Backbone bond lengths (Angstrom), bond angles and torsions (degrees), N, CA, C in turn:
res aa  C-N    CA-C-N  psi(-1)  N-CA   C-N-CA  omega(-1)  CA-C   N-CA-C  phi
1 M - - - 1.459 - - 1.532 110.81 -
2 K 1.370 115.52 -45.03 1.459 119.14 178.56 1.519 110.74 -61.10
3 C 1.336 115.25 -39.05 1.469 119.39 179.08 1.520 110.92 -62.67
4 A 1.345 116.06 -42.00 1.464 120.35 -179.98 1.522 110.64 -64.04
5 R 1.337 116.75 -42.60 1.461 119.97 179.04 1.525 110.89 -63.91
6 W 1.337 115.51 -40.51 1.467 119.30 178.53 1.518 110.64 -62.46
7 F 1.346 116.05 -40.06 1.465 120.16 -179.79 1.523 110.91 -64.17
8 I 1.348 116.08 -45.74 1.463 120.00 -178.91 1.524 110.77 -64.21
9 A 1.355 116.19 -43.35 1.466 119.41 179.09 1.518 111.42 -62.43
10 S 1.332 116.66 -42.79 1.463 120.71 178.98 1.521 110.70 -64.22
11 F 1.339 115.40 -39.48 1.464 119.71 -178.41 1.523 110.79 -66.42
12 L 1.345 116.39 -39.75 1.461 120.05 178.21 1.520 111.60 -64.98
13 L 1.333 117.00 -38.97 1.462 120.42 176.28 1.516 110.49 -63.93
14 F 1.336 116.00 -36.48 1.460 120.34 177.92 1.525 110.76 -65.91
15 L 1.344 115.82 -34.95 1.462 119.95 -177.88 1.520 113.22 -78.25
16 L 1.321 118.58 -18.50 1.457 121.81 -173.14 1.521 114.04 -51.68
17 P 1.346 120.09 -45.69 1.469 118.56 178.89 1.515 112.67 -60.71
18 Y 1.355 117.17 -33.84 1.454 119.77 -178.90 1.521 111.28 -75.50
19 I 1.354 116.01 -33.11 1.456 119.06 175.71 1.524 109.97 -60.83
20 L 1.327 116.45 -44.62 1.462 120.58 178.92 1.516 110.99 -67.04
21 L 1.328 116.79 -37.08 1.456 120.72 -179.62 1.514 111.10 -65.70
22 A 1.349 115.30 -41.56 1.456 118.85 -175.98 1.514 111.55 -64.38
23 G 1.316 118.11 -32.51 1.446 121.34 175.78 1.514 113.11 82.88
24 K 1.312 113.84 168.26 1.452 121.28 179.15 1.515 108.08 -142.74
25 G 1.326 116.64 142.47 1.448 120.55 179.64 1.509 111.32 -150.02
26 E 1.327 115.68 174.20 1.456 121.31 175.39 1.523 108.68 -141.17
27 I 1.334 115.42 155.78 1.455 121.26 -177.90 1.530 110.05 -70.19
28 S 1.334 116.17 131.53 1.458 121.76 174.77 1.530 110.83 -93.82
29 F 1.342 117.26 -50.27 1.461 121.29 173.41 1.518 109.46 -157.47
30 V 1.342 114.98 161.74 1.464 122.12 175.47 1.520 108.11 -135.12
31 E 1.335 116.15 132.46 1.463 122.05 175.33 1.525 107.93 -130.54
32 T 1.327 115.95 127.53 1.461 122.16 -178.79 1.520 108.94 -117.65
33 Q 1.323 116.52 129.83 1.457 121.74 177.46 1.519 109.34 -117.25
34 V 1.335 115.96 133.82 1.459 122.37 177.85 1.521 108.21 -119.98
35 D 1.326 116.93 116.44 1.464 123.38 174.52 1.523 106.40 -95.22
36 L 1.341 116.36 95.92 1.461 122.86 -170.63 1.520 110.84 -96.46
37 R 1.324 116.27 129.99 1.463 121.98 179.37 1.527 110.70 -101.30
38 A 1.334 115.88 166.92 1.464 120.77 -173.96 1.520 113.02 -63.72
39 D 1.333 118.03 -27.07 1.462 120.68 -179.18 1.523 112.95 -89.69
40 G 1.323 117.51 3.64 1.460 121.49 179.66 1.513 114.36 95.60
41 S 1.332 117.48 -12.71 1.460 119.56 176.51 1.524 109.15 -71.01
42 A 1.318 116.76 156.26 1.460 119.94 -174.40 1.515 110.77 -160.81
43 V 1.323 114.67 160.03 1.460 122.43 166.21 1.521 106.83 -113.43
44 V 1.325 116.35 127.85 1.461 122.44 179.91 1.521 108.38 -109.85
45 A 1.322 116.75 130.91 1.464 121.98 179.40 1.523 109.30 -124.69
46 Y 1.317 115.61 130.86 1.460 122.01 175.03 1.525 109.33 -109.21
47 T 1.326 116.45 134.82 1.461 122.97 167.48 1.523 106.86 -116.79
48 V 1.319 116.51 113.03 1.464 122.05 -174.21 1.526 108.41 -123.28
49 Q 1.311 116.35 116.42 1.466 119.79 178.95 1.530 110.42 -104.29
50 W 1.352 113.53 125.94 1.458 121.54 175.28 1.526 109.44 -102.35
51 R 1.303 116.14 146.61 1.458 122.88 172.09 1.529 107.81 -103.44
52 V 1.341 116.69 121.81 1.466 120.79 -177.66 1.527 108.95 -74.28
53 L 1.323 116.23 126.24 1.462 121.42 178.81 1.518 112.24 -102.72
54 S 1.333 117.02 -36.36 1.465 120.90 178.48 1.520 108.79 -162.99
55 G 1.341 116.00 157.42 1.456 120.44 177.97 1.520 112.14 62.46
56 E 1.341 115.77 -152.33 1.464 122.52 179.19 1.522 110.30 -117.93
57 L 1.329 115.53 135.16 1.458 120.71 174.08 1.522 108.98 -89.24
58 H 1.322 115.57 136.77 1.459 121.20 -179.97 1.526 111.86 -121.29
59 G 1.314 118.34 -48.86 1.450 119.61 -176.11 1.512 112.33 -172.75
60 F 1.335 115.39 -172.48 1.457 120.88 -176.71 1.526 108.61 -158.05
61 Y 1.329 115.36 166.90 1.460 121.57 172.81 1.528 109.38 -89.51
62 F 1.315 116.12 139.01 1.463 123.01 175.06 1.521 106.15 -118.28
63 Q 1.330 117.42 114.72 1.462 118.95 -173.89 1.515 111.12 -153.25
64 G 1.339 115.07 167.65 1.450 121.25 174.28 1.510 114.36 86.94
65 N 1.333 118.37 37.71 1.463 121.04 179.65 1.522 113.35 -85.06
66 D 1.321 116.68 10.47 1.455 122.69 174.42 1.529 110.13 55.90
67 R 1.328 118.36 -123.68 1.469 120.72 -174.91 1.529 113.09 -83.04
68 L 1.315 118.48 -8.75 1.461 120.78 -176.55 1.525 109.62 -72.43
69 N 1.307 116.77 115.48 1.463 121.22 -175.02 1.532 111.29 -82.72
70 I 1.335 115.44 133.75 1.465 122.22 175.76 1.519 107.67 -126.56
71 D 1.326 116.96 115.35 1.467 120.45 177.53 1.524 111.30 -85.06
72 R 1.315 116.30 -40.61 1.463 120.49 -179.70 1.526 108.79 -164.93
73 F 1.323 115.33 166.53 1.462 122.00 177.47 1.524 110.00 -104.63
74 S 1.313 116.39 154.30 1.455 120.93 179.50 1.524 110.77 -64.47
75 S 1.319 115.46 139.91 1.468 120.39 176.00 1.526 111.66 -70.21
76 D 1.327 117.70 -10.40 1.464 121.85 177.54 1.527 112.54 -84.92
77 S 1.329 118.02 0.37 1.461 120.54 177.84 1.527 109.69 -62.70
78 Y 1.327 117.01 148.30 1.468 119.90 -173.45 1.527 110.21 -157.65
79 A 1.326 115.68 175.28 1.467 122.39 173.76 1.519 108.80 -133.92
80 L 1.328 115.74 155.99 1.462 122.26 177.74 1.521 108.92 -128.77
81 D 1.339 116.38 140.56 1.458 118.73 170.44 1.525 108.88 -93.39
82 E 1.319 116.26 -178.38 1.460 120.72 -174.24 1.521 112.54 -66.68
83 Q 1.336 117.22 -23.59 1.462 121.51 179.07 1.525 112.32 -86.51
84 G 1.325 117.73 -0.69 1.450 121.55 179.68 1.511 114.41 88.85
85 N 1.334 118.25 5.62 1.461 120.85 176.06 1.523 109.84 -68.79
86 R 1.318 115.28 137.55 1.467 121.37 -174.89 1.527 110.01 -103.13
87 Y 1.342 115.92 136.75 1.457 122.32 -179.04 1.531 109.31 -124.86
88 P 1.328 118.73 129.57 1.465 119.16 171.86 1.524 110.14 -68.72
89 L 1.325 115.91 155.92 1.458 121.14 179.26 1.519 110.79 -110.45
90 T 1.306 115.66 147.61 1.457 122.66 168.37 1.522 107.17 -108.69
91 I 1.333 116.43 120.51 1.464 121.25 -177.32 1.524 108.48 -123.96
92 K 1.320 116.22 118.23 1.460 121.70 -177.11 1.522 110.02 -127.92
93 R 1.328 114.51 145.48 1.458 120.05 176.87 1.522 109.66 -77.18
94 V 1.330 116.72 129.65 1.457 122.26 175.58 1.522 110.04 -92.16
95 N 1.325 117.04 -45.27 1.461 123.23 172.25 1.519 107.17 -152.94
96 N 1.326 117.72 -169.30 1.458 120.35 -174.48 1.525 112.96 -59.98
97 D 1.323 116.55 -26.08 1.456 119.77 -173.22 1.525 113.46 -119.67
98 T 1.321 118.10 8.96 1.461 120.65 -174.05 1.522 111.00 -135.64
99 W 1.330 115.20 132.28 1.463 122.02 175.55 1.523 108.79 -121.70
100 D 1.320 115.15 142.47 1.461 122.42 179.02 1.526 107.81 -101.67
101 I 1.328 118.04 114.01 1.466 123.12 -177.47 1.524 108.30 -111.86
102 I 1.336 117.36 114.90 1.466 121.49 -177.91 1.524 110.14 -137.45
103 L 1.315 115.83 160.75 1.458 120.90 170.92 1.522 108.50 -67.82
104 A 1.331 117.00 135.87 1.464 121.31 -176.53 1.526 111.37 -67.23
105 D 1.333 114.74 156.01 1.473 123.00 173.10 1.526 113.06 60.88
106 G 1.324 117.19 29.39 1.455 120.52 175.74 1.512 115.24 69.84
107 Q 1.321 117.36 16.11 1.461 120.06 -178.31 1.530 110.86 -73.22
108 G 1.322 116.41 158.12 1.451 122.24 178.02 1.515 110.54 -142.97
109 I 1.324 116.09 158.88 1.462 122.69 176.97 1.517 107.30 -116.62
110 G 1.342 116.35 119.46 1.451 120.72 -169.46 1.509 116.25 -103.98
111 S 1.335 118.72 -0.25 1.465 119.75 179.17 1.519 109.63 -159.14
112 G 1.332 116.04 163.00 1.455 120.70 177.32 1.513 111.87 72.84
113 T 1.334 116.18 -129.17 1.457 121.52 -178.57 1.519 110.47 -124.63
114 A 1.316 115.16 155.23 1.462 123.16 173.81 1.522 106.96 -127.55
115 T 1.332 116.59 115.79 1.458 121.71 -176.28 1.521 109.41 -108.86
116 Y 1.323 116.43 116.16 1.463 122.94 -179.00 1.524 108.96 -98.49
117 V 1.327 116.55 133.12 1.456 122.79 178.20 1.523 107.36 -126.76
118 F 1.336 116.86 117.50 1.467 119.35 -177.68 1.525 110.58 -141.23
119 Y 1.337 115.26 148.05 1.455 122.87 -171.84 1.531 110.06 -127.42
120 F 1.332 115.36 152.47 1.463 119.95 170.32 1.525 109.54 -154.51
121 A 1.330 115.71 153.74 1.458 122.55 175.94 1.522 109.03 -94.84
122 T 1.331 115.96 146.36 1.459 120.13 -179.91 1.522 108.60 -158.52
123 N 1.335 117.09 -172.73 1.463 120.92 178.47 1.529 108.95 -141.88
124 F 1.318 116.09 113.64 1.462 120.84 -177.25 1.522 112.23 -75.26
125 A 1.326 117.89 -29.01 1.462 119.95 178.01 1.522 110.67 -69.29
126 S 1.323 116.92 -45.67 1.462 120.54 178.96 1.522 111.40 -61.30
127 A 1.338 116.37 -33.30 1.464 120.79 -178.76 1.525 112.88 -81.75
128 G 1.333 117.55 -10.23 1.456 120.45 179.66 1.509 114.72 88.17
129 Y 1.329 117.72 10.49 1.462 121.28 179.12 1.530 112.40 -93.99
130 L 1.315 117.58 -6.99 1.466 123.80 174.54 1.518 106.29 -133.40
131 A 1.340 116.67 118.65 1.461 118.98 -171.75 1.519 110.57 -152.00
132 P 1.339 117.06 153.36 1.464 119.80 174.27 1.524 110.45 -71.38
133 T 1.317 115.93 148.22 1.460 121.29 176.34 1.524 108.06 -153.34
134 V 1.322 116.58 173.63 1.462 122.33 -178.77 1.524 108.15 -133.28
135 S 1.326 116.75 132.27 1.461 120.40 178.53 1.522 109.85 -72.60
136 V 1.336 116.48 169.04 1.460 120.06 179.75 1.524 111.24 -64.88
137 E 1.337 116.87 -21.55 1.467 120.55 176.81 1.522 111.99 -85.19
138 G 1.335 117.06 -4.41 1.453 121.08 178.77 1.514 114.56 94.38
139 T 1.330 118.29 7.90 1.459 121.45 179.31 1.523 110.20 -76.11
140 E 1.325 116.22 131.89 1.463 120.61 179.12 1.527 109.66 -79.74
141 L 1.318 115.62 124.37 1.456 122.20 -175.59 1.519 110.24 -131.78
142 T 1.328 114.57 169.02 1.465 122.28 169.22 1.519 107.07 -122.81
143 V 1.335 116.53 128.82 1.458 120.78 -177.12 1.526 109.99 -105.52
144 F 1.332 115.78 135.90 1.460 123.40 171.96 1.518 106.22 -110.22
145 N 1.331 116.56 114.70 1.465 122.21 -175.02 1.523 108.02 -132.86
146 W 1.340 116.22 98.87 1.471 120.21 -171.94 1.518 110.20 -156.60
147 S 1.327 114.59 155.38 1.460 121.17 174.85 1.510 109.98 -128.66
148 P 1.334 118.35 130.11 1.463 119.76 166.96 1.530 109.12 -61.78
149 V 1.310 116.83 172.62 1.460 120.61 -174.63 1.523 111.75 -67.90
150 Q 1.322 114.64 155.16 1.459 122.08 172.86 1.522 108.50 -93.09
151 W 1.330 115.51 149.90 1.461 119.84 -172.32 1.523 112.02 -122.14
152 D 1.335 114.94 134.07 1.456 121.08 166.50 1.534 108.51 -81.94
153 E 1.326 116.55 174.83 1.464 122.31 -177.62 1.533 110.77 53.24
154 A 1.346 116.70 37.11 1.465 121.05 -173.93 1.525 112.52 -125.37
155 R 1.304 117.26 24.10 1.464 119.47 -178.24 1.526 111.88 -62.83
156 N 1.329 117.53 -30.17 1.466 121.71 -178.89 1.525 111.98 -108.08
157 Q 1.317 117.41 23.51 1.463 121.58 -179.16 1.524 110.23 -63.13
158 D 1.328 116.16 129.93 1.465 121.50 -177.38 1.522 111.94 -71.54
159 H 1.327 117.66 -46.33 1.458 120.46 -179.82 1.519 110.94 -159.11
160 Y 1.323 114.51 159.52 1.462 122.75 172.17 1.520 105.84 -129.55
161 T 1.324 117.10 129.53 1.458 121.95 -176.19 1.521 110.37 -131.92
162 L 1.325 115.82 134.49 1.461 122.36 172.71 1.519 108.12 -117.85
163 T 1.330 116.82 122.38 1.462 122.71 177.37 1.521 108.58 -112.56
164 L 1.327 116.34 122.85 1.462 122.40 -177.57 1.522 108.90 -113.03
165 L 1.325 116.45 111.27 1.465 122.43 177.59 1.521 108.08 -91.20
166 T 1.332 116.63 109.02 1.461 121.21 -176.17 1.530 110.26 -81.89
167 P 1.339 117.82 165.15 1.470 119.89 177.02 1.529 113.10 -79.64
168 H 1.326 118.42 -5.83 1.461 121.21 -173.72 1.524 111.40 -78.00
169 I 1.339 116.19 133.46 1.465 122.73 179.57 1.528 109.45 -89.86
170 L 1.334 115.60 126.19 1.459 120.23 177.12 1.523 110.25 -76.46
171 P 1.326 118.32 133.96 1.464 119.33 175.41 1.519 110.93 -72.19
172 E 1.304 115.98 159.27 1.461 121.04 177.09 1.530 109.91 -70.62
173 G 1.330 115.16 153.63 1.455 119.61 173.59 1.513 115.50 92.42
174 Y 1.323 117.51 0.64 1.463 120.95 178.93 1.519 110.18 -126.41
175 T 1.322 115.46 143.72 1.455 117.77 164.39 1.525 107.00 -77.21
176 P 1.328 118.19 154.66 1.466 119.41 -178.16 1.527 113.50 -55.37
177 R 1.337 117.77 -44.35 1.462 118.99 -178.24 1.521 111.63 -67.69
178 E 1.326 117.98 -39.95 1.464 120.63 176.96 1.520 110.60 -58.69
179 Y 1.317 116.12 -43.09 1.465 120.00 -178.90 1.528 111.06 -65.20
180 V 1.325 116.38 -45.93 1.466 120.15 -178.57 1.524 110.67 -61.14
181 E 1.332 117.55 -43.25 1.452 120.39 -178.01 1.526 111.71 -72.17
182 R 1.321 117.33 -37.67 1.469 119.58 -179.30 1.516 111.08 -67.92
183 E 1.340 116.06 -43.62 1.463 120.92 -176.59 1.529 112.68 -88.12
184 Q 1.335 117.24 -6.84 1.464 121.32 -171.30 1.533 109.19 46.92
185 A 1.325 114.02 51.08 1.464 121.02 -169.44 1.520 113.27 -81.60
186 I 1.331 117.55 -25.48 1.461 120.39 -176.00 1.521 108.93 -129.54
187 L 1.323 115.93 128.02 1.455 122.16 177.92 1.521 109.05 -115.76
188 T 1.321 116.19 142.08 1.460 120.11 178.81 1.521 109.62 -131.12
189 E 1.330 115.56 150.81 1.456 120.19 174.48 1.531 109.41 -65.93
190 P 1.341 118.02 147.82 1.475 119.79 -179.74 1.519 113.53 -55.31
191 W 1.344 118.20 -37.25 1.471 119.37 -178.99 1.519 111.84 -67.58
192 V 1.339 117.62 -25.85 1.467 120.12 176.06 1.526 109.69 -68.84
193 N 1.338 116.38 -43.27 1.466 120.24 179.35 1.520 112.13 -62.12
194 S 1.321 116.80 -38.54 1.459 119.70 -177.37 1.523 112.37 -79.93
195 R 1.314 116.79 -19.85 1.469 120.99 -173.69 1.520 112.62 -91.28
196 F 1.348 117.71 -29.43 1.458 121.52 -171.19 1.521 112.08 -128.43
197 L 1.336 115.36 155.30 1.455 121.86 160.80 1.519 106.73 -81.33
198 I 1.343 116.61 134.83 1.464 121.06 -174.19 1.519 108.86 -128.65
199 D 1.329 116.03 137.24 1.455 119.83 174.82 1.520 109.59 -144.65
200 Y 1.345 115.56 164.66 1.464 122.48 -179.40 1.519 108.50 -123.96
201 R 1.333 115.87 141.13 1.463 120.30 -177.46 1.526 109.82 -138.40
202 R 1.315 114.60 158.88 1.465 121.10 171.55 1.521 106.75 -88.34
203 G 1.320 116.51 110.15 1.449 121.78 -174.91 1.517 112.53 -90.42
204 P 1.325 117.59 -167.25 1.467 121.77 178.64 1.527 111.43 -56.17
205 N 1.329 115.69 140.46 1.468 122.39 -179.93 1.527 112.09 56.49
206 D 1.343 116.68 32.26 1.468 123.54 177.13 1.525 113.54 63.28
207 R 1.316 118.21 20.48 1.461 120.54 177.38 1.534 109.96 -78.50
208 L 1.318 115.51 143.33 1.461 120.89 -179.50 1.527 110.00 -72.95
209 E 1.331 115.38 130.93 1.458 121.62 -177.57 1.530 108.71 -120.74
210 V 1.333 115.78 135.07 1.462 121.94 179.59 1.525 108.26 -113.84
211 V 1.335 116.86 131.76 1.462 122.18 -177.44 1.528 109.31 -115.99
212 F 1.335 116.20 126.37 1.462 122.98 174.09 1.530 107.31 -113.86
213 H 1.333 116.80 126.74 1.464 120.64 -171.92 1.521 110.48 -133.30
214 K 1.339 115.74 137.84 1.464 121.71 177.77 1.516 109.31 -132.52
215 D 1.334 116.88 119.87 1.463 121.69 174.73 1.526 109.99 -82.88
216 N 1.328 115.62 143.66 1.468 122.07 175.53 1.526 112.16 46.18
217 P 1.326 117.89 60.05 1.465 120.22 -173.14 1.519 114.60 -69.59
218 G 1.335 118.52 -27.65 1.456 120.67 -177.81 1.516 112.19 88.69
219 N 1.315 115.28 174.87 1.464 121.46 -175.60 1.529 111.07 -69.53
220 R 1.324 115.92 136.23 1.469 124.03 176.45 1.529 111.86 53.49
221 F 1.311 117.00 44.86 1.461 121.25 -179.96 1.525 110.57 -71.08
222 D 1.330 115.66 137.88 1.463 122.12 178.03 1.527 108.91 -89.56
223 M 1.331 116.53 107.15 1.465 122.81 -174.70 1.534 111.69 -90.13
224 R 1.315 117.91 22.61 1.463 120.88 -175.29 1.526 111.85 -62.17
225 V 1.349 114.79 138.08 1.462 121.34 172.69 1.523 108.41 -125.14
226 Q 1.325 115.24 153.11 1.462 121.66 175.27 1.517 106.74 -135.76
227 V 1.327 115.82 109.04 1.459 121.47 -171.93 1.524 108.81 -134.49
228 Y 1.348 116.06 146.62 1.460 121.97 -173.25 1.526 109.92 -118.62
229 F 1.332 115.13 136.51 1.460 122.52 179.58 1.528 109.30 -123.54
230 P 1.351 117.53 159.99 1.460 119.33 173.92 1.532 110.95 -58.74
231 R 1.323 116.26 140.33 1.467 120.57 -179.71 1.528 111.05 -58.70
232 A 1.340 116.98 -31.86 1.464 120.80 -175.62 1.523 112.85 -67.34
233 W 1.320 118.67 -16.14 1.463 120.55 179.37 1.527 112.02 -72.43
234 F 1.317 117.25 -15.46 1.461 120.42 -172.93 1.526 111.21 -125.95
235 E 1.306 114.50 153.56 1.467 122.77 174.75 1.525 107.47 -127.94
236 L 1.319 115.94 72.08 1.455 120.79 -175.45 1.522 110.52 -72.44
237 P 1.317 117.05 147.53 1.469 120.35 179.51 1.525 111.14 -60.26
238 E 1.310 115.78 151.58 1.462 119.96 175.74 1.524 109.50 -63.41
239 G 1.305 114.75 146.07 1.459 118.93 179.08 1.513 113.91 100.25
240 I 1.358 117.82 -10.08 1.462 119.74 175.69 1.527 107.52 -72.95
241 P 1.330 119.24 116.90 1.470 120.84 -174.06 1.516 112.36 -68.53
242 L 1.332 115.02 151.56 1.458 121.61 175.61 1.516 108.73 -68.86
243 L 1.331 116.70 129.80 1.455 120.65 -177.65 1.514 110.38 -78.05
244 D 1.331 115.79 131.48 1.461 122.16 176.68 1.518 108.80 -88.57
245 E 1.329 116.66 116.32 1.463 121.42 -177.48 1.526 112.32 -97.02
246 S 1.338 117.61 18.23 1.462 119.62 -176.15 1.520 112.61 -68.17
247 E 1.343 117.91 -24.39 1.454 121.63 178.29 1.525 108.69 -120.70
248 P 1.329 117.69 86.11 1.470 120.35 -176.16 1.514 111.57 -65.14
249 Y 1.324 114.44 149.70 1.465 121.17 177.97 1.518 109.95 -72.47
250 L 1.327 117.15 135.21 1.460 122.61 174.80 1.515 108.22 -116.92
251 P 1.326 118.56 116.49 1.463 120.63 -174.64 1.515 111.85 -71.71
252 E 1.340 114.73 148.83 1.455 120.45 172.12 1.524 108.94 -81.71
253 S 1.322 116.72 148.34 1.459 118.80 170.31 1.509 108.25 -76.30
254 S 1.334 116.50 154.11 1.458 119.62 -177.65 1.519 111.09 -62.22
255 A 1.329 117.41 -25.57 1.460 120.16 -179.81 1.520 111.84 -71.41
256 D 1.341 117.32 -19.68 1.456 120.77 -178.71 1.513 112.60 -88.56
257 V 1.318 117.78 -6.96 1.456 121.88 -176.90 1.514 109.34 -98.02
258 S 1.324 116.34 139.88 1.460 120.10 -179.94 1.513 110.31 -55.98
259 A 1.318 116.42 130.99 1.463 121.48 -177.06 1.514 112.18 -104.95
260 E 1.331 117.93 14.31 1.451 119.77 -179.88 1.520 110.51 -73.11
261 P 1.329 118.75 133.18 1.462 120.96 177.67 1.512 111.20 -60.03
262 G 1.337 115.55 149.36 1.449 119.39 179.82 1.506 113.75 -87.12
263 S 1.309 118.98 -4.09 1.457 121.47 -177.02 1.513 109.70 -102.30
264 G 1.336 116.08 103.05 1.447 119.95 -174.32 1.512 113.80 -65.48
265 W 1.334 117.86 -23.96 1.466 119.64 -174.69 1.516 113.46 -74.03
266 R 1.315 118.65 -4.67 1.464 119.32 -176.07 1.524 112.03 -70.92
267 N 1.331 118.63 -22.07 1.459 121.06 -177.79 1.521 109.80 -127.06
268 P 1.332 119.32 68.13 1.458 121.07 -171.84 1.513 113.55 -65.70
269 L 1.334 118.83 -23.89 1.457 119.70 -177.64 1.518 111.91 -66.85
270 F 1.319 117.15 -16.61 1.447 120.05 -177.73 1.525 111.98 -99.03
271 L 1.297 118.94 4.39 1.454 121.22 178.64 1.512 109.42 -72.94
272 G 1.322 115.36 143.78 1.444 118.58 -168.08 1.498 117.37 -97.36
273 G 1.341 120.30 1.04 1.450 118.35 -177.49 1.499 112.06 -166.39
274 A 1.329 115.35 169.11 1.460 120.25 -176.94 1.517 111.36 -65.18
275 G 1.348 117.63 -31.21 1.460 119.99 -179.90 1.511 111.56 -62.91
276 L 1.325 116.58 -44.96 1.458 120.11 177.83 1.516 111.34 -66.33
277 L 1.313 117.06 -36.00 1.461 120.31 177.65 1.517 111.09 -63.43
278 L 1.327 116.53 -39.41 1.457 119.80 179.02 1.526 110.58 -67.35
279 A 1.337 116.06 -39.86 1.463 118.92 176.80 1.520 110.39 -63.60
280 L 1.326 115.51 -40.91 1.460 120.72 175.92 1.515 111.36 -59.19
281 F 1.305 116.15 -44.72 1.458 121.40 -179.42 1.527 110.73 -59.59
282 F 1.333 116.51 -39.88 1.462 120.58 -179.29 1.522 111.01 -58.13
283 F 1.332 117.03 -46.34 1.462 120.10 -177.98 1.517 112.14 -71.88
284 L 1.331 117.03 -35.98 1.458 119.57 -177.13 1.512 112.41 -72.25
285 V 1.321 117.58 -36.96 1.457 120.09 -179.55 1.516 110.61 -63.15
286 I 1.335 116.31 -34.29 1.460 119.21 176.76 1.524 110.21 -62.09
287 G 1.329 116.81 -25.76 1.462 120.81 175.25 1.501 114.32 76.99
288 K 1.340 117.58 33.65 1.452 120.28 -178.81 1.515 110.01 -110.20
289 H 1.302 114.94 144.83 1.457 120.63 171.92 1.525 106.44 -85.87
290 R 1.346 116.93 105.77 1.459 121.33 -174.66 1.523 109.25 -99.95
291 S 1.287 117.39 112.96 1.455 119.88 174.51 1.510 108.37 -118.05
292 M 1.315 118.26 124.90 1.450 121.39 179.13 1.519 108.68 -74.47
293 V 1.303 115.84 128.82 1.448 121.58 179.22 1.523 107.05 -109.35
294 Q 1.322 118.30 119.19 1.454 122.66 -174.96 1.527 109.17 -109.05
295 A 1.362 115.31 161.59 1.446 119.00 178.06 1.520 110.90 -153.86
296 H 1.349 118.08 156.01 1.453 121.04 160.40 1.514 104.75 -74.31
297 Q 0.535 98.55 -61.48 1.336 98.59 164.24 1.236 78.12 -99.76
298 G 17.412 116.23 -114.51 1.411 145.69 62.38 1.503 104.43 172.36
299 L 1.088 97.37 79.25 1.459 97.73 -176.18 1.521 112.18 -62.33
300 D 1.310 117.43 -39.80 1.465 120.22 179.09 1.524 109.13 -87.64
301 E 1.323 116.29 138.51 1.463 120.43 178.18 1.517 109.45 -66.07
302 I 1.326 116.55 132.81 1.455 121.91 -177.78 1.520 109.21 -99.82
303 R 1.309 116.92 129.58 1.462 121.09 177.72 1.524 107.26 -93.95
304 W 1.318 116.08 96.52 1.459 120.89 -172.31 1.524 112.08 -65.27
305 D 1.334 117.95 -27.03 1.455 118.85 -177.73 1.520 111.77 -70.28
306 N 1.337 118.10 -12.89 1.457 121.14 179.86 1.522 112.60 -93.30
307 L 1.322 117.64 -3.40 1.453 120.29 -175.37 1.523 110.78 -94.76
308 D 1.315 115.21 151.06 1.457 122.28 178.70 1.523 108.12 -94.26
309 W 1.324 117.13 111.04 1.464 119.73 -174.96 1.529 112.17 -97.69
310 T 1.327 118.52 28.84 1.455 120.68 174.52 1.524 109.48 -61.64
311 P 1.331 119.38 124.23 1.467 120.11 -178.02 1.523 111.27 -59.57
312 P 1.317 118.67 135.74 1.461 120.87 178.27 1.526 111.02 -60.51
313 K 1.311 116.15 145.25 1.461 120.88 -179.44 1.525 111.93 -88.24
314 L 1.315 117.23 -13.98 1.451 120.74 -172.69 1.511 110.56 -91.14
315 I 1.334 116.42 126.30 1.452 120.17 174.70 1.516 108.57 -136.65
316 M 1.323 115.84 159.93 1.453 120.28 176.60 1.523 109.74 -70.49
317 S 1.326 115.82 139.50 1.460 119.89 176.24 1.515 109.75 -68.42
318 S 1.322 116.15 143.00 1.465 119.93 179.22 1.523 110.51 -103.92
């Protein structure tokens, strides 16, 4: 027994330089942008800022996108440090549901913040997150019901924002909110209104943009939204089934979701055997900051003080 303890203690001392090298960080903010097209295809962009706590940050795992299919990430994905230096990213598939996102060429960021920006193409209609539906009054609608990923190491996260760029063109002469209220163009579930700050903007090419914002979301926050648009805004492929709204989604509070980090190597002193220590050693020697990103399933900086956070008046009838 004494020999085993001596071995484990010696092994941990051997690992110490790699623990420091691998670094530790926490999420500062997350912004997700969805450029949604009329057929359900989309480009999704994540801006994820980490705050460096110790060592050097290199990368993390991105996983748990549920039914949302990702074939590959854009080669234009990149990271920025606090001084504005730009780093290319290397993004590789680990398995069907896991991607490894790291700074290219073994680079690391050892202080300040590390902001990762990565993009991928997907299809929300094929995944079942964009579907035709009918209101209780018989109005034909299209529902968008989706959540960006949940994040570990996010207990001190400043904000989480989802920006949805719709295919609908705003006419001239209206502010976005005036148009939405006059036309009753966008309907949201009551729990969405109470859970998020919501605003409307005139996006690129005059397309209507909807912003959902949450301050201080907490660890593993569920950013799910459920929003309804006129059916005429979309031209979904044939065969997309009509969504049954008889059992509405009820979001969990962040306090009800497990807050345990997904990266087991962060607490090596609590590992129970040599096998786990060896597995730990494998990840640490690579020198990557591995953060598990879970899910139920903003490239431009947003100036929140310029937005009108008047709660929308439109809700789905119950």
